[in-house]
C-alpha positions as CSV (number, residue, x, y, z in Angstrom):
1,M,-44.4,6.8,21.4
2,I,-41.2,3.8,21.8
3,N,-40.6,2.9,25.0
4,N,-37.1,3.1,27.0
5,N,-36.7,-0.7,26.0
6,K,-37.6,-0.8,22.6
7,R,-35.6,2.1,21.9
8,N,-32.3,1.0,23.1
9,Q,-33.2,-2.2,20.8
10,I,-32.8,-0.2,17.6
11,L,-30.2,1.3,18.8
12,K,-27.9,-1.8,20.0
13,V,-29.0,-3.2,16.3
14,N,-27.9,-0.3,14.8
15,F,-24.6,0.6,16.1
16,L,-23.6,-3.5,15.6
17,L,-25.7,-2.9,11.9
18,C,-22.5,0.3,11.7
19,L,-20.0,-1.5,13.4
20,F,-20.1,-4.6,10.4
21,V,-20.4,-1.9,7.1
22,F,-16.8,-0.5,8.7
23,V,-15.1,-3.5,9.3
24,H,-16.1,-5.2,6.3
25,L,-14.9,-2.1,4.6
26,Q,-11.4,-2.0,6.2
27,T,-10.7,-5.1,5.3
28,S,-11.7,-5.0,1.7
29,A,-9.8,-2.0,1.6
30,Q,-6.5,-3.4,2.6
31,K,-6.4,-6.5,0.0
32,K,-6.6,-4.2,-3.3
33,N,-2.8,-5.2,-3.2
34,E,-2.7,-8.4,-1.3
35,A,-1.1,-10.9,-4.8
36,Y,1.5,-7.3,-5.6
37,Q,5.3,-8.9,-5.8
38,L,7.9,-6.9,-7.2
39,H,10.6,-9.1,-8.1
40,I,13.8,-7.7,-7.1
41,R,17.1,-9.0,-8.9
42,K,20.8,-9.4,-7.7
43,T,23.0,-7.8,-9.8
44,T,26.8,-8.2,-10.8
45,L,27.0,-4.7,-11.5
46,P,29.2,-1.3,-10.0
47,I,26.6,1.0,-8.0
48,K,27.4,4.5,-7.2
49,I,25.3,5.8,-3.9
50,D,25.3,9.0,-6.0
51,G,21.3,9.2,-5.7
52,I,21.5,9.5,-9.8
53,M,19.8,6.3,-11.7
54,N,21.6,6.5,-14.5
55,E,24.2,2.9,-13.3
56,E,23.2,-0.2,-16.4
57,A,21.8,-2.3,-12.9
58,W,18.9,-0.2,-12.2
59,Q,17.4,0.0,-16.3
60,Q,17.1,-4.3,-15.4
61,T,15.3,-4.1,-12.6
62,D,11.5,-4.0,-11.6
63,V,9.4,-0.1,-11.5
64,A,7.6,-0.6,-8.3
65,N,4.3,2.8,-8.7
66,N,1.0,3.3,-9.1
67,F,0.4,4.0,-5.4
68,F,-2.2,4.4,-3.3
69,M,-2.7,7.2,-1.0
70,V,-3.4,6.2,2.5
71,T,-4.4,9.5,4.3
72,P,-7.5,10.8,4.5
73,M,-8.9,7.4,2.6
74,D,-7.4,5.1,0.6
75,T,-9.6,5.4,-2.8
76,S,-7.5,6.9,-5.3
77,F,-3.6,7.0,-6.3
78,A,-0.9,9.6,-4.9
79,R,-0.8,13.1,-6.1
80,V,2.8,12.7,-6.3
81,R,4.0,9.5,-8.7
82,T,6.3,8.0,-7.5
83,E,8.6,5.1,-9.1
84,V,10.6,3.3,-6.6
85,R,13.3,-0.1,-8.3
86,M,15.6,-2.3,-6.3
87,T,18.7,-4.4,-6.3
88,Y,21.4,-6.0,-4.5
89,D,24.9,-7.5,-4.8
90,D,26.5,-9.8,-2.7
91,K,26.7,-6.8,-0.1
92,N,24.3,-4.5,0.2
93,I,20.6,-4.0,-0.8
94,Y,20.3,-0.8,-2.9
95,L,17.2,1.1,-3.0
96,I,16.4,4.4,-5.1
97,A,12.8,6.8,-5.7
């Protein structure tokens, strides 16, 4: 039979090991998209704010897509496909999704 002091040491080691693994997994998961960049270009073309992406300015923008799920786990792509585009002019910032 293991005495209480030895058992407490084993529990402490197990706890610290689990804590280390959990922290390591969390920090490595946050680095997946670390280098991702969306280049937002300035437009001189008019944009009508109507939720329809039929202006030529939207065709000249980069597309953000392939988003990851955050909840319950961040290990897979989102179930619903979403595309996001952004641009700006001298007065406004425009975003469509």
